[in-house]
N, C-alpha and C positions, 0 to 999 in steps of 0.2 A: 458679635454679640458682647464680647469680651470687653473691646475696647467702650463700647457703648455702655458697658454697665460701670466701667471705673469711670467713665466721664460724667457718667449720671451722679455717682458718688461726690465727684468732685465739684460740682454745680452748686451742690447742697450746704459744702463742707467747710471748716477752716482748717487748721492741721491740729492734731493733737498728739502729743507724743506717744511712742509704746510705750509700754510698762516697762520694758526694762533701758529706758533711755534716760533714766534718774541715777545713773550710776556714777556719782560725784564722791571721789573717796581720796585719803592722801596714804599712799603707801610710804613707811618708814623704814630706812635702811638699818638705825640703830635702836635696839631698845630702850636706851636712856633718853633717847629724844620722845617718845611714844610718853612718858610719864612728866616729861619737861615742857610742860604745855606754854610757860611764861619764856620759854628761851627763843631768841632772835635767832632767824636762818635767812639766809639771802638765796633770792632768786637767782637760779644759773639761767641755763638753756630751757628755750619754749621749743618743743618736739610739735609740730601739726602734721598728722597722715590724713586719707581721704579724704582732702578735697582735691579731686581730680579736676572742679572745673574753677571753684571758688580761689580768688584771689588771695594771699596771705594776709593782705594788709586788709581784708575786709572782714578777717577771724580775728587779728590782733587787734581790732577797733575797739572789739568787745570786751577785751581782757584789760583789767585792772591794774595789772602788778606788769611790770616791765623788767628786763637783765641788771641785776646790782640792784634793785629795790629789797629791801630789810622789812621784815615781819614777823609779829610773833606767830610760833608754831599753833597757839589755839584759834589765830584767826586766820590762817591760811585756808583751810578747808570751810570755814564760812563764806570766805571771797570766792573760792574755786566754783560752790554751790551758787551763787549768784551769776559768776561768770558763765556758767552753764545755761542757765535760765537765758540770758542774753544772747549768747549763742543760737539756741534754741529759737528762741522768738524773732529771731531773724526771717524765719521759715522757709530757711534754704535747705537743712538737714532733716534727715527722720531719725536719727539718733544722735545725742550727744555726749560722749564720755571727756570727765573730765579729772585728772589727778595729778599727785605730786611724787615723786619719788625726794627722798633728803637721803645724804650722806652722811658719813661719820664726821666729816669736816662743816656740817651745817648749811651745805649747798642744797637747794631747792629746786631740783629740775621740774617744769610743767609739761605733762601730757596733755594735747586734746586728739582726741579720736572723734573722725566726724564717717557719717553714712549719709551722703548728698540725696537729696531727693530727685524725683524727675522735673527736669526744668522746661521740657519741650514738648506741648501737645494741646490737641485740640479738646475744648470742654461743650459738651452738647449742654443748650441752655433751656432749663426746664422750670420756668417759676410761674407764678399767679400775678396776676394784673392786680386783685384786690390787697389791701392795706394786709392779712394774715389767711391764714389757711382756714381759720373758722368761719370768716365774713363770707369767703369763697362758696365753704362748703353748705353753710347754713342759709345765707341771704341769698347765693346766687346758685344754690342748687347743684353747685359743682359743676357749673358749666364748662365743659372742656373748651367751649370758644373763648373761654378768656384766660386759657393758658400761654404764656409766654414759651417759645421755642425758637431754636437759632444756633448758633456757631459762634464758639468763642475761641481765638487764636489767642495763647498766652506763650509767650517768651520769656520765662523768669529766669533772673541771674545771668541776663544778657551779657555774654564779654566777662565773666565771672566776678562783676562787679556789684551785685545784687541789683542793677537795673532792671526794670520789665518794660517791655514792651506788647499791648497788647490791641488785637482788632475785634469788632463787633458786627455781626451781621444776624440782626433777630428778625422773626418774622412771627406770624400768630396774632396775637390781639394785640399788640404794638410793634410795628415796625422802627426798627431800630439802628443807627449805624454809627458806632463808636472808634475812636483812634486815640490811645493813652501810651505816654512814654514817659515812664519817672526814671531819674537820674539820683539816688539818695545822697550821693558826695560828688561833687564836682570841683574841689579844691583839695591839697594836698593835707590839711589837717583833718579832712573828713567829718565837717562839722554842716557844710553846707550844700545842700540840694534843691532840685528844682524838677518839675513836671509840666506837661504841658497835657491838654484834655481837648475833646472836640466831640460832639455828638450832635445825631438829627433824628427825629423821631415823631411819628404820625399815627393817630388813633381813629377808630370810625366809634367808638364809644369810650365815652367820660364820663367821669362823675361832675356835674354841672352845681350840685348844692347838698345841702344836709338838712333833713326833716326828722323831729324827735332821735336828732344825734345818728341817724341812718344812712349812709351815702346813697344818693339818688344816681341812677345813672341815666345816660342818655346816649341812641345811638342814632346813625345815619348808615345809608347805603355807602355814601361817600366819605372823604376826610372828614371830620369833627374837628381835628385840634391838630396843630403843626409846632413843632418845637426845634428851637435851634439853641445849643450853647456851645460856647468856648472860651476855654480859660489857660492860666499859668498859674502855679503856686511854687514859690520858694519855701524852703524848711531850712530851720538852722538848730542842729543838735547841739546846745549849750553844754549838756552834760550827758551822762549814759540815760538818766532818766528822766533829762527835761527838753521840751523839744519846743520850738516857736515857729508858727507857720504865717505867712501872707499871702492872701490868694485874690486874684484877681479874674472876676468874670465876665462874659457878655450873655443876656438873654434875651432870646426872641420865641414871643409865642403869639399863633393867630387861630382862632375858632371861628365857625360858620355863625353867621348871622342871627341863625335862629337858636344859640346858646344866649347870646347876648340878651335877646328877647324874654326867652323863658327865666334867665336869670340876669337883670341889668347889672348884678354887683358883682358879676364873674371876675371881668376885671376894672369895675367901676364906671359909672358913669355910662352903662349901655355899648362901651367899647368894645371891639373884636378882636384886637390886637394889643400887644403889651412887650415893651421894650427899655431893656435898661442896664446899666453897668452895675457892679457890685467890687465891693473891699471889703475883705474879712480879716480878722486877724484871730488866729487861734493860742493858744499855751495850752501844755500838755505836758503832765507829772505821771507817769508812768510805773508804779513798783509794783508790776504785779508778777505772781511767779510765773506762770505761762498762761498767755495772754489770751489763748483761745478759749480755757474753760478756767479761770483762775479759782486757788482754793484759798493762797495767799497774796497778802499784801493791800496796795491801796491805788486808785490813780485819780486824778484831779483835771477836770478840764473846763477852760473858760474861752467862751469867745462873744467878738464884738463883730457886727458887720452892718456896712451902711450899703442900702439900694437904692439906687440913684442919686445922681448927683445933679443934675442941670434940669431946667423948666421943659426941655427939649427932651425928656424921658418920661416913662409914664408910672412911674414908681418913686417915693419917697420914703421911706422906712429906715428904722433902725432895729437890729435885733441884740440882745443879748443873753448870753446862757451860761450858766455854769453847773457842773456835775462835779459830786464828789463820788465816790463807791470805797468800801471798805470790806476786805475779805479776810476771815480770822480761821486759823486752826483752834478748833477746841478741845483736839485731843480725841483717843478713841475712835476715829473716824466722822468725827462731827466737825461739819464746816457751817459759818454765818457769815451771811452776807448782806451788807447794810446800804443803800444809794440812797442819796438826797438829791435832787436837780430841780433846776427854776429855770424860768425863761420868762423875759419880759420883754416887749416891744412897742414901738409906738408911730404914727398919730394912733387916737383913738378909731378914726374909722380907717379900715383896710379893705382891699378886695379880695373877695372870699378864696380866690387862687391863691392868695398870699397868705392867707391866716392858717395858725398852725396850732396843734393844741395836744388832747391825750387821743391816744387810739390810732395815732401814725408812728410807723417803724417801730422802736422798740419802747416809746414813751404812752405806755397804757398800764392801766392799773388793772391788776389780773382780776377777773369777775365781770370786768365791761368790756370783752375783747371783739364785742359784734358793734360797738360804740365808737363812734367819733366826735371829740366835745372840742370843739373850736373857741379860741379867743386869743386875747392879746396878749395873755401870760398864764404861765399856770405853773402849779409847784408838785411833785412828784418826789414819793419815798416807797421805796419796795424792801423788804425786810423778808429773807430765807435762811431758813435752817436746813441744812442738808445732813443727812446721815449714807456713809458709803457704805454698802451692804455686798458688793461682789464687784471684783477687779481682778481682770486677767487678761490673757491674749490667748487668739486662735492662731493657728500655725498651717500656711497653706503652702509649704515650701515645695511639696510633694507636685501639686497641681500648678502653682505659677512661679517660674523663674525669676520674675522680675522682684527684685529684693525690695523695692518700694512700695508691692502691693501684699506680699504674700503671707505677712503678719499683721492680722487686725486683733489689735487693743479693744478693750470695752471695759466700761463702769458703770455702775447700777446705782442711785442716788434715790431713795427716800428722802421726802421734804414736806415742809409746811411752811406757807408765808403768810406774811399780812401786808399788803401796800394801802395807801393812802395818798387821794389826790383833791386837786382842787385848781378849778380853769377859772380865769377872770377873764368877762367879756362884757364889754360897755355898748355893745352894738344892739342887744336885746331882738334877736330876730325872735317872733313870737311861736315859730316852730321848733325853737330849739331852746326851752326855757327849763328844762327836766333836770339838766344834770349839771347847768354852767352857774356859777357862782356861788356854788354847795359843797360840802366836805364828800369826798366820795371813797367812802371805805370797800376794801376788796380783800377776801381773802379764800385759803384753801389747802389742800393737801396733793401730791402729785409724786410724781417718777419723772428722772431725769436717765436718759441713757444714753453715755456717751460712747461713742464707739469711731470706725474708722474714719481718718483723718480728720477727726472732730464733728462728726455728723452729731448732732446733740437733738435726739428724739424728746419730748416733753408730752406726759399727758397728765392734765393737771383736773382738779376739779375744784371749781372756785363758785363762790357768793358772793354778789355785791349788797348794797344797800337796801335792797327792796326785797333781799330775801330768797332771791330769785339764785337755782343753782344751774351751773351747767358744766358739762365735761366738754373739755377742749384738748386740742391736739395742735402741738407746733415743731418745727423743725430748726429751731433757732434756740441759744439759751438765755434764760430770764432776764438777767442781769451780767453784764460785761460790759 
């Protein structure tokens, strides 16, 4: 039962640092150096401890300083804080402490103390087939048949090089089988990486169209849809916070004849299958403090993707996406998050299966959580003001011997938010005119509960442009 409980938490979570893991400080051996913040010191030895599995080069890759570098005393602690965050953001460690000791001779030794995560464990898959919890609960009446469950085997930090090997066997609503192997660095400079991925999935129930911006399900006893995907991605980490990616994939999807009859535009022109290759480039500048639940920093993401290249493929489409998020620490426990995101695609006529918009994944206006609004393009801005009211940690050392799980950090934030979205759709489906090509404001108040390994529980009371108010529950961060 304990393993099931732990696996359940891991399934929904990303990592959040324990409350005592932000210990980044400078120990000074001489009082004269404490007041002389402009004085230059030289970096001496770099001592690393606690890395029982992780190779030292993976840790040193995240440190800005090297032996023999010189730096002002005031700058040293600032850089150590950034280095600590970079190490934590590798998701390899539960606790990271970074500090320096400065001798009277002006030599600064760097100390990195680590507590590694548990890298090998099975994860119980327990997820929803619907875009979010609220659609599942309100529109599908909490139908337990729409739950995804199965087993995911994860070997993280494979060979101690931050590699990941993952195998998934999922049954329930969607039967899915996946393999992934990710190597973050394949060269000595630790700048280039590669990832391989393959997936096969089948469904007996799918969303075949949208009416009044509500997803419409279609079900058969036999298989309704079959999907196959495989691809490879190359990454280039140009600098500490800047990454380029180039990804190539192959997609094949097939549906039963009935789907093409009741929605001829599902794949377009009454087709029952779709196959194509894609090529995607993305740029990412990620300067957030802790990527799992950021409070300071910013992130910029840009991508361009071409889907289909020849007349023998079933899709010919371009997608462009840009996203910018700024996180600000206002002091006294107040934090502000502002996001601006836009997407544009062409041609004008696109198959229903390939249309994107608001209401899918994290791209939605709060207050419209039950709606899916498709189009060739959209703009979204999300703005959240948070106030941290509680921060602490629960200690279960007497009950659990595993150090990776016996400390449960938590923080509670009160928040208010205002979002604004716009979806551009030139296809003008008569059954979906309510929200397309119109400004969509929404806002409200809520509570974020951030706990064990970044399990973010959100309770939100939201209102949309029509004055309709809803109480929503989610298990993911609102902006990240």
